C-alpha positions in Angstrom: 10.2 10.1 -2.4 6.8 9.4 -4.0 4.3 7.8 -1.6 1.2 6.2 -3.1 -2.0 6.0 -1.2 -5.2 4.3 -2.4 -8.2 6.0 -0.8 -10.1 2.7 -0.7 -7.5 1.3 1.8 -9.5 2.9 4.7 -12.3 0.4 3.9 -10.0 -2.5 4.8 -10.9 -3.7 8.2 -10.0 -7.3 8.6 -10.7 -9.1 11.8 -7.8 -11.6 11.9 -4.6 -12.5 10.1 -1.9 -15.1 10.4 1.2 -13.8 12.2 4.2 -16.0 13.2 2.0 -19.1 12.9 -1.0 -18.0 14.8 -4.2 -16.0 14.3 -4.0 -12.5 15.7 -6.1 -9.4 15.5 -5.5 -7.7 12.1 -2.8 -5.1 12.0 -4.2 -3.3 9.0 -7.2 -1.3 10.3 -8.5 2.1 9.3 -7.0 3.7 12.5 -3.5 2.5 11.5 -3.9 4.1 8.1 -4.9 7.4 9.6 -1.9 7.3 12.0 0.4 6.7 9.0 -1.2 9.6 7.0 -0.9 11.9 10.0 2.8 11.1 10.4 3.4 11.6 6.7 1.8 15.0 7.0 3.9 15.8 10.1 7.2 14.6 8.5 7.9 15.9 5.0 9.5 12.7 3.7 7.9 12.9 0.2 4.9 13.7 -1.8 1.6 11.8 -1.4 0.0 10.6 -4.6 -3.3 8.8 -5.3 -2.8 6.3 -8.1 -5.0 6.4 -11.2 -7.6 3.8 -11.1 -8.5 3.7 -14.8 -5.1 2.4 -16.0 -4.5 -1.2 -17.1 -2.4 -3.0 -14.4 0.8 -3.1 -16.4 0.6 0.7 -17.1 0.1 1.4 -13.4 2.9 -0.9 -12.2 5.8 -0.1 -14.6 6.3 3.6 -13.6 6.5 2.5 -9.9 8.5 -0.7 -10.0 11.6 -1.8 -11.8 11.3 -4.2 -14.8 13.5 -6.7 -12.9 11.1 -6.7 -9.9 8.0 -7.1 -12.1 9.8 -10.0 -14.0 10.6 -11.6 -10.6 6.9 -11.4 -9.6 5.7 -12.8 -12.9 7.9 -15.8 -12.5 7.4 -16.4 -8.8 
């Protein structure tokens, strides 16, 4: 399995988010990312890739997602 990781994700440190209709502390914090990366290193479930940042959006999405899924998103 290919696993994609954007190195900028560690900069995401939201304070609150909506969860089940109420505001709660944000689940996506740098510590959670590190925990996930540590577990991926411990369990060989796939190869970790950093996506290219200089590609146009369509060129970056098509190798990763099916055409049907991208069409669904475009029409949603």
